[in-house]
A tleap script that builds the chain and sets N, CA, C and O, in Angstrom:
source leaprc.protein.ff14SB
mol = sequence {
  NMET ILE PRO SER PHE VAL VAL LYS LYS ILE
  TRP ALA ALA LEU ILE LEU ILE ALA PHE VAL
  PHE ILE SER TYR ALA PRO ALA MET ARG ASN
  GLY PHE VAL TRP ASP ASP THR ALA LEU ILE
  LEU ARG ASP PRO LEU ILE ARG SER TRP ARG
  LEU ILE PRO GLU GLY PHE ASN HIE PHE LEU
  PHE VAL ASP ALA THR ALA SER ASP PHE TYR
  ARG PRO CILE
}
set mol.1.N position { 62.074 190.218 109.056 }
set mol.1.CA position { 62.357 190.641 110.410 }
set mol.1.C position { 61.173 191.460 110.927 }
set mol.1.O position { 60.621 192.299 110.215 }
set mol.2.N position { 60.804 191.202 112.159 }
set mol.2.CA position { 59.686 191.905 112.788 }
set mol.2.C position { 60.180 193.249 113.317 }
set mol.2.O position { 61.231 193.310 113.955 }
set mol.3.N position { 59.436 194.327 113.061 }
set mol.3.CA position { 59.849 195.644 113.566 }
set mol.3.C position { 59.939 195.653 115.098 }
set mol.3.O position { 59.212 194.930 115.780 }
set mol.4.N position { 60.841 196.480 115.619 }
set mol.4.CA position { 61.100 196.489 117.059 }
set mol.4.C position { 59.892 196.942 117.880 }
set mol.4.O position { 59.705 196.473 119.003 }
set mol.5.N position { 59.071 197.842 117.340 }
set mol.5.CA position { 57.906 198.284 118.115 }
set mol.5.C position { 56.888 197.159 118.270 }
set mol.5.O position { 56.175 197.103 119.272 }
set mol.6.N position { 56.814 196.265 117.287 }
set mol.6.CA position { 55.912 195.115 117.391 }
set mol.6.C position { 56.434 194.150 118.448 }
set mol.6.O position { 55.660 193.614 119.241 }
set mol.7.N position { 57.735 193.932 118.458 }
set mol.7.CA position { 58.340 193.051 119.456 }
set mol.7.C position { 58.115 193.611 120.858 }
set mol.7.O position { 57.824 192.858 121.787 }
set mol.8.N position { 58.248 194.921 121.015 }
set mol.8.CA position { 58.015 195.546 122.323 }
set mol.8.C position { 56.567 195.368 122.769 }
set mol.8.O position { 56.307 195.114 123.945 }
set mol.9.N position { 55.628 195.500 121.840 }
set mol.9.CA position { 54.221 195.313 122.180 }
set mol.9.C position { 53.941 193.864 122.574 }
set mol.9.O position { 53.175 193.602 123.502 }
set mol.10.N position { 54.558 192.940 121.871 }
set mol.10.CA position { 54.378 191.525 122.203 }
set mol.10.C position { 54.928 191.232 123.587 }
set mol.10.O position { 54.276 190.555 124.384 }
set mol.11.N position { 56.118 191.733 123.882 }
set mol.11.CA position { 56.706 191.531 125.210 }
set mol.11.C position { 55.854 192.175 126.294 }
set mol.11.O position { 55.672 191.592 127.363 }
set mol.12.N position { 55.334 193.359 126.036 }
set mol.12.CA position { 54.482 194.031 127.019 }
set mol.12.C position { 53.221 193.209 127.292 }
set mol.12.O position { 52.795 193.078 128.440 }
set mol.13.N position { 52.634 192.662 126.241 }
set mol.13.CA position { 51.437 191.833 126.411 }
set mol.13.C position { 51.759 190.563 127.184 }
set mol.13.O position { 50.991 190.161 128.058 }
set mol.14.N position { 52.877 189.932 126.877 }
set mol.14.CA position { 53.276 188.713 127.590 }
set mol.14.C position { 53.558 188.985 129.062 }
set mol.14.O position { 53.193 188.188 129.926 }
set mol.15.N position { 54.201 190.100 129.344 }
set mol.15.CA position { 54.480 190.462 130.739 }
set mol.15.C position { 53.172 190.729 131.481 }
set mol.15.O position { 53.019 190.326 132.634 }
set mol.16.N position { 52.239 191.401 130.834 }
set mol.16.CA position { 50.945 191.671 131.455 }
set mol.16.C position { 50.187 190.374 131.735 }
set mol.16.O position { 49.619 190.208 132.814 }
set mol.17.N position { 50.177 189.462 130.775 }
set mol.17.CA position { 49.512 188.169 130.962 }
set mol.17.C position { 50.161 187.398 132.101 }
set mol.17.O position { 49.464 186.814 132.930 }
set mol.18.N position { 51.489 187.391 132.149 }
set mol.18.CA position { 52.195 186.698 133.226 }
set mol.18.C position { 51.875 187.318 134.580 }
set mol.18.O position { 51.674 186.599 135.558 }
set mol.19.N position { 51.826 188.641 134.647 }
set mol.19.CA position { 51.516 189.327 135.899 }
set mol.19.C position { 50.109 188.981 136.387 }
set mol.19.O position { 49.904 188.729 137.574 }
set mol.20.N position { 49.151 188.968 135.475 }
set mol.20.CA position { 47.776 188.630 135.844 }
set mol.20.C position { 47.702 187.185 136.325 }
set mol.20.O position { 47.058 186.903 137.336 }
set mol.21.N position { 48.351 186.270 135.615 }
set mol.21.CA position { 48.343 184.863 136.012 }
set mol.21.C position { 48.978 184.679 137.384 }
set mol.21.O position { 48.435 183.965 138.227 }
set mol.22.N position { 50.120 185.317 137.615 }
set mol.22.CA position { 50.800 185.202 138.906 }
set mol.22.C position { 49.942 185.795 140.019 }
set mol.22.O position { 49.921 185.270 141.132 }
set mol.23.N position { 49.243 186.870 139.730 }
set mol.23.CA position { 48.391 187.505 140.741 }
set mol.23.C position { 47.213 186.623 141.144 }
set mol.23.O position { 46.849 186.580 142.319 }
set mol.24.N position { 46.615 185.920 140.186 }
set mol.24.CA position { 45.429 185.120 140.467 }
set mol.24.C position { 45.735 183.652 140.750 }
set mol.24.O position { 44.831 182.919 141.152 }
set mol.25.N position { 46.948 183.203 140.561 }
set mol.25.CA position { 47.295 181.800 140.762 }
set mol.25.C position { 46.977 181.294 142.167 }
set mol.25.O position { 46.481 180.174 142.292 }
set mol.26.N position { 47.233 182.053 143.227 }
set mol.26.CA position { 46.899 181.533 144.564 }
set mol.26.C position { 45.410 181.229 144.747 }
set mol.26.O position { 45.062 180.364 145.551 }
set mol.27.N position { 44.547 181.901 144.040 }
set mol.27.CA position { 43.109 181.653 144.169 }
set mol.27.C position { 42.714 180.282 143.639 }
set mol.27.O position { 41.677 179.748 144.033 }
set mol.28.N position { 43.507 179.710 142.767 }
set mol.28.CA position { 43.189 178.407 142.198 }
set mol.28.C position { 43.320 177.272 143.216 }
set mol.28.O position { 42.786 176.185 142.994 }
set mol.29.N position { 44.013 177.506 144.313 }
set mol.29.CA position { 44.174 176.473 145.341 }
set mol.29.C position { 42.971 176.398 146.267 }
set mol.29.O position { 42.829 175.428 147.011 }
set mol.30.N position { 42.119 177.385 146.238 }
set mol.30.CA position { 40.967 177.419 147.135 }
set mol.30.C position { 39.811 176.619 146.561 }
set mol.30.O position { 39.708 176.429 145.349 }
set mol.31.N position { 38.957 176.159 147.437 }
set mol.31.CA position { 37.790 175.391 147.016 }
set mol.31.C position { 36.605 176.288 146.729 }
set mol.31.O position { 36.720 177.512 146.671 }
set mol.32.N position { 35.470 175.649 146.550 }
set mol.32.CA position { 34.239 176.385 146.301 }
set mol.32.C position { 33.753 177.060 147.579 }
set mol.32.O position { 34.017 176.578 148.681 }
set mol.33.N position { 33.054 178.157 147.431 }
set mol.33.CA position { 32.485 178.874 148.571 }
set mol.33.C position { 31.018 179.180 148.302 }
set mol.33.O position { 30.564 179.138 147.159 }
set mol.34.N position { 30.288 179.486 149.354 }
set mol.34.CA position { 28.895 179.898 149.326 }
set mol.34.C position { 28.036 178.981 148.471 }
set mol.34.O position { 27.809 177.827 148.835 }
set mol.35.N position { 27.559 179.481 147.340 }
set mol.35.CA position { 26.625 178.720 146.515 }
set mol.35.C position { 27.281 178.123 145.273 }
set mol.35.O position { 26.580 177.719 144.345 }
set mol.36.N position { 28.601 178.059 145.239 }
set mol.36.CA position { 29.291 177.538 144.057 }
set mol.36.C position { 28.924 176.089 143.769 }
set mol.36.O position { 28.770 175.708 142.608 }
set mol.37.N position { 28.784 175.285 144.808 }
set mol.37.CA position { 28.448 173.878 144.603 }
set mol.37.C position { 27.105 173.747 143.894 }
set mol.37.O position { 26.973 172.971 142.947 }
set mol.38.N position { 26.118 174.498 144.346 }
set mol.38.CA position { 24.787 174.415 143.728 }
set mol.38.C position { 24.774 175.005 142.328 }
set mol.38.O position { 24.107 174.474 141.440 }
set mol.39.N position { 25.495 176.088 142.120 }
set mol.39.CA position { 25.432 176.779 140.830 }
set mol.39.C position { 26.372 176.213 139.778 }
set mol.39.O position { 26.164 176.433 138.585 }
set mol.40.N position { 27.399 175.490 140.199 }
set mol.40.CA position { 28.378 174.983 139.240 }
set mol.40.C position { 28.348 173.462 139.151 }
set mol.40.O position { 28.221 172.908 138.059 }
set mol.41.N position { 28.463 172.793 140.272 }
set mol.41.CA position { 28.565 171.338 140.239 }
set mol.41.C position { 27.238 170.638 139.965 }
set mol.41.O position { 27.222 169.587 139.325 }
set mol.42.N position { 26.122 171.200 140.438 }
set mol.42.CA position { 24.831 170.526 140.293 }
set mol.42.C position { 23.926 171.132 139.233 }
set mol.42.O position { 22.782 170.697 139.104 }
set mol.43.N position { 24.375 172.094 138.488 }
set mol.43.CA position { 23.524 172.757 137.499 }
set mol.43.C position { 23.653 172.080 136.136 }
set mol.43.O position { 24.707 172.171 135.507 }
set mol.44.N position { 22.602 171.404 135.665 }
set mol.44.CA position { 22.687 170.736 134.363 }
set mol.44.C position { 22.704 171.710 133.187 }
set mol.44.O position { 23.075 171.326 132.078 }
set mol.45.N position { 22.309 172.962 133.410 }
set mol.45.CA position { 22.246 173.929 132.310 }
set mol.45.C position { 23.612 174.410 131.849 }
set mol.45.O position { 23.712 175.025 130.788 }
set mol.46.N position { 24.667 174.148 132.612 }
set mol.46.CA position { 25.998 174.584 132.186 }
set mol.46.C position { 26.811 173.446 131.586 }
set mol.46.O position { 28.022 173.574 131.406 }
set mol.47.N position { 26.162 172.349 131.280 }
set mol.47.CA position { 26.864 171.195 130.719 }
set mol.47.C position { 26.965 171.229 129.197 }
set mol.47.O position { 27.749 170.480 128.614 }
set mol.48.N position { 26.188 172.083 128.554 }
set mol.48.CA position { 26.181 172.127 127.095 }
set mol.48.C position { 25.992 173.562 126.621 }
set mol.48.O position { 25.261 174.337 127.238 }
set mol.49.N position { 26.652 173.911 125.527 }
set mol.49.CA position { 26.533 175.259 124.965 }
set mol.49.C position { 25.117 175.542 124.492 }
set mol.49.O position { 24.656 176.681 124.575 }
set mol.50.N position { 24.419 174.528 123.998 }
set mol.50.CA position { 23.084 174.756 123.451 }
set mol.50.C position { 22.048 175.026 124.533 }
set mol.50.O position { 20.934 175.449 124.223 }
set mol.51.N position { 22.393 174.788 125.802 }
set mol.51.CA position { 21.464 175.040 126.903 }
set mol.51.C position { 21.602 176.439 127.499 }
set mol.51.O position { 20.892 176.771 128.449 }
set mol.52.N position { 22.491 177.255 126.967 }
set mol.52.CA position { 22.688 178.608 127.504 }
set mol.52.C position { 21.391 179.420 127.490 }
set mol.52.O position { 21.090 180.063 128.496 }
set mol.53.N position { 20.609 179.427 126.408 }
set mol.53.CA position { 19.349 180.193 126.449 }
set mol.53.C position { 18.388 179.708 127.537 }
set mol.53.O position { 17.615 180.501 128.075 }
set mol.54.N position { 18.430 178.434 127.861 }
set mol.54.CA position { 17.557 177.899 128.907 }
set mol.54.C position { 17.887 178.496 130.268 }
set mol.54.O position { 17.008 178.601 131.123 }
set mol.55.N position { 19.128 178.885 130.478 }
set mol.55.CA position { 19.537 179.464 131.749 }
set mol.55.C position { 18.846 180.775 132.057 }
set mol.55.O position { 18.771 181.170 133.220 }
set mol.56.N position { 18.342 181.456 131.050 }
set mol.56.CA position { 17.636 182.717 131.253 }
set mol.56.C position { 16.140 182.512 131.506 }
set mol.56.O position { 15.422 183.466 131.804 }
set mol.57.N position { 15.679 181.279 131.388 }
set mol.57.CA position { 14.259 180.979 131.571 }
set mol.57.C position { 13.966 180.175 132.831 }
set mol.57.O position { 12.809 179.832 133.077 }
set mol.58.N position { 14.966 179.870 133.627 }
set mol.58.CA position { 14.792 179.032 134.805 }
set mol.58.C position { 15.231 179.762 136.061 }
set mol.58.O position { 15.839 180.831 136.016 }
set mol.59.N position { 14.895 179.135 137.189 }
set mol.59.CA position { 15.319 179.668 138.471 }
set mol.59.C position { 16.830 179.616 138.590 }
set mol.59.O position { 17.500 178.905 137.840 }
set mol.60.N position { 17.352 180.363 139.525 }
set mol.60.CA position { 18.794 180.408 139.737 }
set mol.60.C position { 19.328 179.054 140.163 }
set mol.60.O position { 20.360 178.604 139.666 }
set mol.61.N position { 18.630 178.406 141.079 }
set mol.61.CA position { 19.056 177.093 141.555 }
set mol.61.C position { 18.250 176.007 140.865 }
set mol.61.O position { 17.117 176.237 140.441 }
set mol.62.N position { 18.833 174.830 140.756 }
set mol.62.CA position { 18.187 173.715 140.081 }
set mol.62.C position { 16.904 173.312 140.794 }
set mol.62.O position { 15.922 172.949 140.147 }
set mol.63.N position { 16.907 173.375 142.138 }
set mol.63.CA position { 15.737 172.920 142.891 }
set mol.63.C position { 14.629 173.969 142.971 }
set mol.63.O position { 13.645 173.752 143.678 }
set mol.64.N position { 14.754 175.077 142.284 }
set mol.64.CA position { 13.723 176.115 142.154 }
set mol.64.C position { 13.332 176.754 143.478 }
set mol.64.O position { 12.182 177.153 143.659 }
set mol.65.N position { 14.266 176.852 144.391 }
set mol.65.CA position { 13.979 177.548 145.638 }
set mol.65.C position { 14.042 179.051 145.397 }
set mol.65.O position { 14.800 179.526 144.551 }
set mol.66.N position { 13.252 179.774 146.136 }
set mol.66.CA position { 13.253 181.232 145.993 }
set mol.66.C position { 14.560 181.810 146.516 }
set mol.66.O position { 15.126 181.309 147.488 }
set mol.67.N position { 15.030 182.859 145.870 }
set mol.67.CA position { 16.272 183.490 146.313 }
set mol.67.C position { 16.219 184.980 146.013 }
set mol.67.O position { 15.446 185.437 145.171 }
set mol.68.N position { 17.049 185.715 146.711 }
set mol.68.CA position { 17.138 187.156 146.509 }
set mol.68.C position { 18.373 187.544 145.706 }
set mol.68.O position { 18.807 188.695 145.761 }
set mol.69.N position { 18.935 186.614 144.969 }
set mol.69.CA position { 20.140 186.889 144.204 }
set mol.69.C position { 19.821 187.748 142.988 }
set mol.69.O position { 18.791 187.575 142.337 }
set mol.70.N position { 20.710 188.662 142.703 }
set mol.70.CA position { 20.601 189.505 141.518 }
set mol.70.C position { 21.163 188.742 140.335 }
set mol.70.O position { 22.278 188.227 140.409 }
set mol.71.N position { 20.421 188.659 139.256 }
set mol.71.CA position { 20.862 187.935 138.063 }
set mol.71.C position { 21.010 188.900 136.902 }
set mol.71.O position { 20.052 189.109 136.156 }
set mol.72.N position { 22.174 189.492 136.728 }
set mol.72.CA position { 22.350 190.408 135.597 }
set mol.72.C position { 22.308 189.658 134.273 }
set mol.72.O position { 22.595 188.462 134.210 }
set mol.73.N position { 21.955 190.363 133.245 }
set mol.73.CA position { 21.890 189.749 131.911 }
set mol.73.C position { 23.273 189.686 131.329 }
set mol.73.O position { 23.450 189.204 130.210 }
savepdb mol mol.pdb
quit
């Protein structure tokens, strides 16, 4: 038998996860905005896990246009 304090912690975690999901669910109905199309749909560097290091060595956009975007590490 699982101790009651463990069950309470599990329920609390499940309720928190459900609350977060319910809070953000409406955002899933929206489409892309601003530069999402260029950075997500047309970026070949996000198609493979092994290309992640390459993303730190290239321009923000695939077409290498200059931009003033901040790129945190």
